[in-house]
Short mmCIF file of the C-alpha atoms (twelve columns), coordinates in Angstrom:
data_MODEL
# 
_entry.id   MODEL 
# 
loop_
_atom_site.group_PDB 
_atom_site.id 
_atom_site.type_symbol 
_atom_site.label_atom_id 
_atom_site.label_alt_id 
_atom_site.label_comp_id 
_atom_site.label_asym_id 
_atom_site.label_seq_id 
_atom_site.Cartn_x 
_atom_site.Cartn_y 
_atom_site.Cartn_z 
_atom_site.pdbx_PDB_model_num 
ATOM 1   C CA . MET A 1   91.329 43.298 108.690 1 
ATOM 2   C CA . HIS A 2   88.269 41.167 109.426 1 
ATOM 3   C CA . LEU A 3   85.599 42.851 111.514 1 
ATOM 4   C CA . PRO A 4   83.363 40.447 113.420 1 
ATOM 5   C CA . GLU A 5   79.755 41.663 113.507 1 
ATOM 6   C CA . ALA A 6   80.559 44.653 111.314 1 
ATOM 7   C CA . HIS A 7   76.937 45.780 111.267 1 
ATOM 8   C CA . THR A 8   76.651 46.130 115.051 1 
ATOM 9   C CA . ASP A 9   79.496 47.328 117.288 1 
ATOM 10  C CA . PHE A 10  81.935 48.115 114.485 1 
ATOM 11  C CA . LEU A 11  79.750 50.482 112.510 1 
ATOM 12  C CA . LEU A 12  82.201 53.340 113.108 1 
ATOM 13  C CA . ALA A 13  84.969 51.304 111.458 1 
ATOM 14  C CA . ILE A 14  82.741 50.614 108.454 1 
ATOM 15  C CA . THR A 15  81.932 54.338 108.278 1 
ATOM 16  C CA . GLY A 16  85.658 55.048 108.248 1 
ATOM 17  C CA . GLU A 17  86.144 52.532 105.466 1 
ATOM 18  C CA . GLU A 18  83.317 53.908 103.340 1 
ATOM 19  C CA . LEU A 19  83.359 57.654 104.111 1 
ATOM 20  C CA . GLY A 20  86.893 58.118 105.402 1 
ATOM 21  C CA . PHE A 21  88.115 60.676 107.887 1 
ATOM 22  C CA . VAL A 22  85.348 63.156 107.086 1 
ATOM 23  C CA . GLY A 23  82.598 60.631 107.828 1 
ATOM 24  C CA . VAL A 24  84.080 59.529 111.141 1 
ATOM 25  C CA . THR A 25  84.729 63.147 112.111 1 
ATOM 26  C CA . MET A 26  81.113 64.065 111.386 1 
ATOM 27  C CA . VAL A 27  79.828 61.185 113.526 1 
ATOM 28  C CA . LEU A 28  82.100 62.187 116.413 1 
ATOM 29  C CA . VAL A 29  81.177 65.882 116.052 1 
ATOM 30  C CA . LEU A 30  77.470 65.010 116.229 1 
ATOM 31  C CA . GLU A 31  78.106 62.909 119.339 1 
ATOM 32  C CA . ALA A 32  80.074 65.813 120.841 1 
ATOM 33  C CA . LEU A 33  77.125 68.149 120.190 1 
ATOM 34  C CA . ILE A 34  74.811 65.842 122.112 1 
ATOM 35  C CA . ILE A 35  77.307 65.604 124.974 1 
ATOM 36  C CA . GLY A 36  77.887 69.370 124.983 1 
ATOM 37  C CA . SER A 37  74.147 69.999 125.107 1 
ATOM 38  C CA . ALA A 38  73.777 67.655 128.079 1 
ATOM 39  C CA . MET A 39  76.587 69.440 129.908 1 
ATOM 40  C CA . ARG A 40  75.096 72.868 129.136 1 
ATOM 41  C CA . ILE A 41  71.702 71.763 130.453 1 
ATOM 42  C CA . SER A 42  73.439 70.447 133.569 1 
ATOM 43  C CA . TYR A 43  75.307 73.706 134.110 1 
ATOM 44  C CA . ASN A 44  72.175 75.827 133.667 1 
ATOM 45  C CA . ALA A 45  70.298 73.727 136.216 1 
ATOM 46  C CA . LEU A 46  73.275 73.988 138.572 1 
ATOM 47  C CA . LYS A 47  73.213 77.790 138.294 1 
ATOM 48  C CA . ARG A 48  69.553 77.672 139.335 1 
ATOM 49  C CA . ARG A 49  70.521 75.489 142.336 1 
ATOM 50  C CA . GLN A 50  68.478 72.547 141.086 1 
ATOM 51  C CA . MET A 51  70.974 69.922 142.125 1 
ATOM 52  C CA . ARG A 52  68.970 66.800 141.322 1 
ATOM 53  C CA . MET A 53  68.251 67.983 137.786 1 
ATOM 54  C CA . SER A 54  71.841 69.103 137.309 1 
ATOM 55  C CA . TYR A 55  73.305 65.802 138.491 1 
ATOM 56  C CA . THR A 56  70.876 63.828 136.341 1 
ATOM 57  C CA . ALA A 57  71.809 65.782 133.209 1 
ATOM 58  C CA . PHE A 58  75.514 65.502 134.055 1 
ATOM 59  C CA . GLY A 59  75.190 61.750 134.550 1 
ATOM 60  C CA . ILE A 60  73.484 61.370 131.183 1 
ATOM 61  C CA . GLY A 61  76.305 63.335 129.575 1 
ATOM 62  C CA . VAL A 62  78.901 61.111 131.260 1 
ATOM 63  C CA . VAL A 63  77.118 57.978 130.013 1 
ATOM 64  C CA . PHE A 64  77.210 59.334 126.452 1 
ATOM 65  C CA . ILE A 65  80.891 60.317 126.794 1 
ATOM 66  C CA . ALA A 66  81.862 56.896 128.128 1 
ATOM 67  C CA . GLN A 67  79.952 54.996 125.455 1 
ATOM 68  C CA . THR A 68  81.403 57.155 122.675 1 
ATOM 69  C CA . ILE A 69  84.998 56.903 123.880 1 
ATOM 70  C CA . ILE A 70  84.841 53.181 124.582 1 
ATOM 71  C CA . ASN A 71  83.189 52.394 121.243 1 
ATOM 72  C CA . ALA A 72  85.669 54.563 119.303 1 
ATOM 73  C CA . ALA A 73  88.649 53.018 121.122 1 
ATOM 74  C CA . MET A 74  87.235 49.561 120.496 1 
ATOM 75  C CA . ASN A 75  86.904 50.328 116.780 1 
ATOM 76  C CA . MET A 76  90.508 51.543 116.649 1 
ATOM 77  C CA . GLY A 77  91.707 48.376 118.373 1 
ATOM 78  C CA . ALA A 78  93.015 50.265 121.404 1 
ATOM 79  C CA . ILE A 79  90.900 48.245 123.842 1 
ATOM 80  C CA . PRO A 80  89.267 44.830 123.619 1 
ATOM 81  C CA . THR A 81  85.728 44.458 122.371 1 
ATOM 82  C CA . LYS A 82  83.287 45.422 125.124 1 
ATOM 83  C CA . GLY A 83  79.919 45.333 123.375 1 
ATOM 84  C CA . LEU A 84  79.004 48.961 124.071 1 
ATOM 85  C CA . THR A 85  77.192 50.701 121.255 1 
ATOM 86  C CA . MET A 86  77.858 54.180 119.909 1 
ATOM 87  C CA . PRO A 87  74.839 56.223 121.060 1 
ATOM 88  C CA . PHE A 88  72.347 56.868 118.219 1 
ATOM 89  C CA . PHE A 89  74.674 55.275 115.675 1 
ATOM 90  C CA . SER A 90  75.286 51.585 116.319 1 
ATOM 91  C CA . TYR A 91  72.726 48.856 115.803 1 
ATOM 92  C CA . GLY A 92  70.790 47.893 118.896 1 
ATOM 93  C CA . GLY A 93  67.128 48.367 119.685 1 
ATOM 94  C CA . SER A 94  67.361 48.473 123.467 1 
ATOM 95  C CA . SER A 95  70.389 50.783 123.345 1 
ATOM 96  C CA . MET A 96  68.546 53.167 121.024 1 
ATOM 97  C CA . LEU A 97  65.471 53.095 123.252 1 
ATOM 98  C CA . ILE A 98  67.435 53.912 126.410 1 
ATOM 99  C CA . SER A 99  69.381 56.659 124.609 1 
ATOM 100 C CA . LEU A 100 66.115 58.219 123.454 1 
ATOM 101 C CA . VAL A 101 64.715 58.038 127.001 1 
ATOM 102 C CA . MET A 102 67.829 59.801 128.294 1 
ATOM 103 C CA . VAL A 103 67.460 62.549 125.688 1 
ATOM 104 C CA . ALA A 104 63.774 62.891 126.610 1 
ATOM 105 C CA . LEU A 105 64.858 63.357 130.225 1 
ATOM 106 C CA . LEU A 106 67.357 66.014 129.145 1 
ATOM 107 C CA . LEU A 107 64.668 67.851 127.195 1 
ATOM 108 C CA . LYS A 108 62.315 67.728 130.173 1 
ATOM 109 C CA . ILE A 109 65.026 69.175 132.433 1 
ATOM 110 C CA . TYR A 110 65.723 71.878 129.841 1 
ATOM 111 C CA . LYS A 111 62.033 72.789 129.638 1 
ATOM 112 C CA . GLU A 112 61.101 72.660 133.317 1 
ATOM 113 C CA . SER A 113 64.216 74.083 134.946 1 
ATOM 114 C CA . PRO A 114 63.383 77.779 134.270 1 
ATOM 115 C CA . GLU A 115 59.736 77.233 135.228 1 
ATOM 116 C CA . ILE A 116 60.698 75.739 138.584 1 
ATOM 117 C CA . GLU A 117 62.981 78.683 139.279 1 
ATOM 118 C CA . LYS A 118 60.162 81.166 138.514 1 
ATOM 119 C CA . SER A 119 57.704 79.339 140.742 1 
ATOM 120 C CA . GLN A 120 60.211 79.237 143.620 1 
ATOM 121 C CA . CYS A 121 61.014 82.950 143.379 1 
ATOM 122 C CA . ARG A 122 57.361 83.906 143.728 1 
ATOM 123 C CA . TYR A 123 57.246 82.960 147.384 1 
ATOM 124 C CA . TYR A 124 60.198 85.026 148.578 1 
# 
């Protein structure tokens, strides 16, 4: 099978060719860890009733889920080529930059969510 632009959108297929099932599984497990962390951060903020932070973290997790599923399906030939990159894995400078900004936002929510709750409880 000929892969057009094998170094960009089809990097998961090349990983499967070179490293096999174990390599592709490791990539998908690492993506799942990022997504799971985003969802956990969202849930913790939701428990603290910080809706804006919770929805932001949830939205970031959904973006990562969608990009991962669409890119994997595209590499398997299940859907037509869309041009979406696999977060933190495929080639693309602007995609990597935006993914890093989203993770920075997640880390900021993770860090500041408990502090906001403590400062709000002081006044009651």
